[in-house]
C-alpha positions in Angstrom: 0.0 0.0 0.0 1.6 3.3 -1.1 1.1 5.1 2.2 2.8 2.5 4.3 6.3 4.0 4.2 4.9 7.4 4.7 3.0 6.2 7.7 6.3 5.4 9.5 7.3 9.1 9.2 4.9 10.2 12.0 2.5 7.6 13.2 4.4 4.3 13.6 6.3 5.4 16.7 3.0 6.2 18.3 1.6 2.8 17.3 4.5 1.1 19.1 3.5 2.8 22.3 -0.2 2.1 22.0 -0.2 -1.1 24.0 1.5 0.6 27.0 -0.8 3.7 26.7 -3.9 1.6 26.5 -2.9 -0.4 29.5 -2.4 2.7 31.5 -5.6 4.2 30.2 -7.5 1.1 31.3 -6.1 1.3 34.7 -7.5 4.8 34.8 -10.8 4.4 33.1 -11.7 0.8 32.8 -10.9 -0.6 36.2 -11.6 2.4 38.4 -15.2 1.5 39.0 -17.3 -1.6 39.1 -14.2 -3.8 38.4 -15.5 -6.9 40.2 -19.1 -6.7 39.0 -20.3 -8.5 35.9 -21.9 -6.2 33.2 -25.6 -6.5 32.7 -25.2 -7.0 29.0 -22.5 -7.3 26.3 -23.4 -4.3 24.1 -21.4 -1.1 23.6 -22.8 2.4 23.8 -20.9 5.4 22.3 -21.7 9.0 22.9 -20.8 10.8 19.6 -20.7 9.6 16.0 -16.9 9.9 15.2 -16.1 7.6 18.1 -19.0 5.4 17.3 -17.8 4.8 13.7 -14.3 3.7 14.9 -15.7 1.6 17.7 -18.2 -0.3 15.5 -15.4 -1.2 13.1 -13.3 -2.7 15.9 -16.4 -4.4 17.5 -17.5 -6.2 14.3 -20.9 -7.6 13.5 -21.2 -9.8 16.6 -21.4 -6.9 19.0 -24.3 -4.4 19.2 -23.0 -0.8 19.1 -25.4 2.0 20.0 -24.9 5.7 19.2 -26.5 8.1 21.7 -26.1 11.6 20.1 -28.4 11.7 17.0 -26.6 12.8 13.7 -26.8 16.5 13.0 -27.4 17.4 16.6 -24.9 19.6 18.5 -23.3 17.7 21.4 -23.6 20.8 23.7 -26.6 20.6 26.0 -28.0 17.2 24.8 -30.3 15.3 27.1 -30.2 11.5 26.8 -33.6 9.9 26.0 -35.2 7.0 27.9 -34.0 4.8 25.0 -30.4 6.0 25.6 -30.6 5.1 29.2 -32.1 1.7 28.4 -29.2 1.0 26.0 -26.8 1.8 28.8 -28.7 -0.5 31.1 -27.9 -3.4 28.7 -24.4 -2.4 27.8 -21.0 -3.7 29.0 -18.9 -0.8 27.8 -19.5 2.9 27.4 -17.2 4.9 25.1 -17.1 8.7 25.7 -15.0 11.7 25.0 -15.4 13.8 28.1 -14.3 17.4 28.8 -17.8 18.8 28.6 -18.6 17.3 25.2 -20.7 14.4 26.4 -20.9 14.9 30.2 -24.7 14.6 29.8 -24.2 10.9 30.0 -22.4 11.0 33.3 -25.4 10.5 35.6 -26.6 7.4 33.7 -23.0 6.1 33.7 -22.6 6.6 37.4 -25.9 4.7 38.0 -24.5 1.7 36.2 -20.8 1.8 37.1 -21.3 -0.2 40.3 -23.1 -2.9 38.2 -20.0 -3.4 36.1 -20.4 -1.0 33.2 -16.9 -0.3 31.8 -15.8 3.2 30.7 -13.4 4.0 27.9 -12.9 7.8 28.3 -10.7 9.6 25.7 -9.9 12.7 27.9 -8.6 10.4 30.6 -6.7 8.3 28.2 -4.9 11.4 27.0 -4.1 12.4 30.5 -5.7 15.8 30.1 -6.6 18.2 32.8 -10.2 16.9 33.0 -10.9 13.5 34.5 -13.9 11.3 34.1 -16.8 13.6 33.2 -15.4 16.4 35.3 -16.2 19.4 33.1 -16.0 22.0 35.9 -15.0 25.3 34.3 -13.4 23.5 31.4 -15.0 23.5 28.0 -17.8 25.9 28.9 -15.4 28.3 30.5 -13.0 28.7 27.6 -12.3 32.0 26.1 -11.3 31.4 22.5 -11.8 35.0 21.4 -8.7 35.1 19.4 -5.7 32.8 18.9 -2.4 34.5 19.7 -1.7 37.7 21.7 -3.2 38.7 25.0 -6.7 37.9 24.0 -6.4 34.2 23.9 -6.9 32.4 27.2 -7.3 28.7 28.0 -8.9 27.9 31.3 -8.8 24.1 30.6 -8.1 21.4 28.1 -9.9 21.8 24.7 -12.0 18.6 24.5 -12.4 18.3 20.7 -9.5 15.8 20.8 -11.1 13.1 18.6 -10.3 15.2 15.5 -6.6 14.4 15.9 -5.9 10.9 14.4 -3.2 10.2 17.0 -5.7 10.7 19.8 -8.4 8.6 18.0 -5.7 5.9 17.7 -5.3 5.7 21.5 -9.0 5.4 22.0 -9.2 2.6 19.5 -6.4 0.7 21.3 -8.0 1.1 24.7 -11.4 0.0 23.4 -10.0 -3.1 21.6 -8.3 -4.1 24.9 -11.5 -3.8 26.9 -13.6 -5.6 24.2 -11.1 -8.5 24.0 -11.2 -8.8 27.8 -14.9 -9.1 27.6 -14.9 -11.6 24.7 -11.6 -13.5 24.9 -12.8 -16.0 22.4 -12.9 -13.2 19.8 -9.6 -11.6 20.7 -7.8 -12.5 17.5 -10.6 -11.1 15.3 -10.8 -7.9 17.5 -7.0 -7.5 17.2 -7.2 -7.8 13.4 -9.9 -5.3 13.1 -8.1 -2.9 15.4 -5.0 -3.1 13.2 -7.1 -2.2 10.1 -8.5 0.8 11.9 -5.1 1.9 13.1 -3.8 1.8 9.5 -6.8 3.9 8.5 -5.9 6.5 11.1 -2.3 6.5 10.2 -3.2 7.1 6.5 -5.4 10.1 7.5 -2.5 11.6 9.5 -0.2 11.3 6.5 -2.8 12.8 4.2 -3.0 15.9 6.5 0.7 16.2 6.7 1.2 16.0 2.9 -1.8 18.2 1.9 -1.0 21.0 4.4 2.8 21.0 4.0 2.8 23.3 0.9 0.4 25.8 2.5 2.2 29.1 3.2 -0.5 31.1 5.0 -1.9 28.8 7.7 -4.4 31.3 9.4 -8.0 30.4 9.6 -11.3 31.5 11.3 -13.6 28.8 12.6 -17.1 29.0 13.9 -16.1 27.9 17.4 -13.1 26.2 19.0 -13.7 22.7 17.7 -10.7 22.6 15.5 -8.1 24.1 17.8 -6.6 20.7 18.7 -6.3 19.8 15.0 -4.8 23.2 14.2 -2.2 22.7 16.9 -1.4 19.2 15.6 -0.7 20.4 12.1 0.8 23.8 12.8 -2.2 25.9 11.7 -3.3 29.1 13.4 -6.9 29.7 14.4 -6.9 33.5 14.6 -10.5 34.0 15.7 -13.8 32.2 16.2 -17.3 33.4 15.2 -19.0 32.0 18.3 -18.4 33.7 21.6 -18.2 30.9 24.1 -18.8 33.3 27.0 -22.3 34.0 25.8 -22.8 30.9 23.6 -23.9 33.4 20.9 -22.6 35.4 18.0 -22.1 38.9 19.4 -21.6 42.1 17.4 -18.3 42.5 19.1 -17.2 39.1 17.9 -18.3 39.8 14.4 -16.4 43.0 14.4 -13.3 41.2 15.5 -13.7 38.6 12.7 -14.3 41.3 10.2 -11.1 42.9 11.2 -9.1 39.8 10.5 -10.8 39.4 7.1 -10.5 43.0 5.9 -7.3 44.2 7.6 -5.3 41.1 7.8 -6.4 39.3 4.7 -7.6 36.1 6.3 -10.1 34.5 3.9 -10.2 31.0 5.3 -13.5 31.1 7.1 -15.3 27.9 8.2 -18.8 27.2 9.4 -20.2 24.0 11.0 -23.5 22.2 10.1 -24.6 22.0 13.7 -24.8 25.8 13.9 -26.9 28.4 11.9 -24.8 29.6 9.0 -26.7 32.9 8.9 -24.5 34.1 11.6 -21.7 34.9 9.1 -23.9 36.6 6.5 -22.9 40.0 8.0 -19.2 39.5 7.2 -19.5 40.6 3.6 -18.8 39.0 0.2 -15.0 39.0 0.6 -15.0 35.5 2.0 -16.6 32.2 0.9 -17.4 30.2 4.0 -16.5 26.5 3.8 -17.7 23.6 5.9 -15.7 21.9 8.7 -17.8 19.3 10.4 -16.6 18.1 13.8 -19.2 15.4 14.3 -20.1 13.8 10.9 -23.3 12.2 9.8 -23.9 8.7 8.5 -26.7 10.1 6.3 -24.6 12.7 4.5 -22.2 11.8 1.7 -18.7 12.7 2.5 -19.3 12.6 6.3 -20.6 9.1 6.7 -17.6 7.6 8.5 -14.7 8.9 10.5 -12.4 8.5 7.5 -14.7 10.3 5.2 -15.3 13.1 7.7 -11.6 13.7 8.2 -10.8 13.6 4.5 -13.7 15.9 3.5 -12.7 18.3 6.2 -9.1 18.2 4.9 -10.3 19.0 1.3 -12.3 22.0 2.5 -9.5 23.1 4.8 -6.9 23.2 2.1 -9.3 25.1 -0.3 -10.0 27.6 2.4 -6.4 28.2 3.3 -5.6 28.6 -0.4 -8.0 31.5 -0.4 -5.6 33.4 1.9 -2.9 33.2 -0.8 -5.3 34.0 -3.6 -6.4 37.2 -1.7 -2.7 38.3 -1.5 -2.0 37.5 -5.1 -5.2 39.5 -6.1 -4.2 42.4 -4.0 -7.0 42.0 -1.5 
């Protein structure tokens, strides 16, 4: 496969450490609660679609994998339905992101933890500032008004970590280990499927490196702070966000700030998200063509129906938007 040698450039050293990372993660998230109890069922419940798609690939057809957050719905402020709670009541493993993204599942998880429900929790696996469902002043308290300078403040870890393939790789490894422990008779098949998903993630990482390497102006404006971890991973610069996280709204002051980056500093790479109303950017004028970056994906939309498709479509749109920065300079505006 053509990308195999390229994969060794960045991703292979990480894969060599996955077993150790997964073991440590499971000590933190899998065995911390309900370790001696037997799960009520053998299914798997996953909070958000990108993680769900990776998990279902590793789980295979023998395991029922249930997604909680409906496609196209923002993860912020979601309330689990009775059907969601019922799925958790019949599950052996819960896969979650944490950091305020899906803390709405925490009460249902805690109700089941003593009954043996296992937790694979990405923020804990990564060793971030936020532990198991401890949002505190984390995500909701961020000020991502502008990236760079005095105006940019982080009060906690940005939780949109699943958009970095290296992070997703660690979650996949941790989940595969938990699933194999639950179904030792299927361990070989689980390991094989995990290896295939790891190759997929490594190829995505290489694709981002190769596509973004020639880009000379790496500044972009996003709708909210969902793509800050990805930007940091690939040396991009999020100079502003449209959404003010302090008020959870698009304020006139924020639009003025964004307009300043567009008109005075020539940033044309503006991105919107399908979970938010695109009308919010209509007041920014015709100098920019907003493009789509989707953090969550949707199995019902072409180009966003899997984690792989989501990441690759985002990459295509990201490159096109960043090229607008250069085109604006070449055109004198």
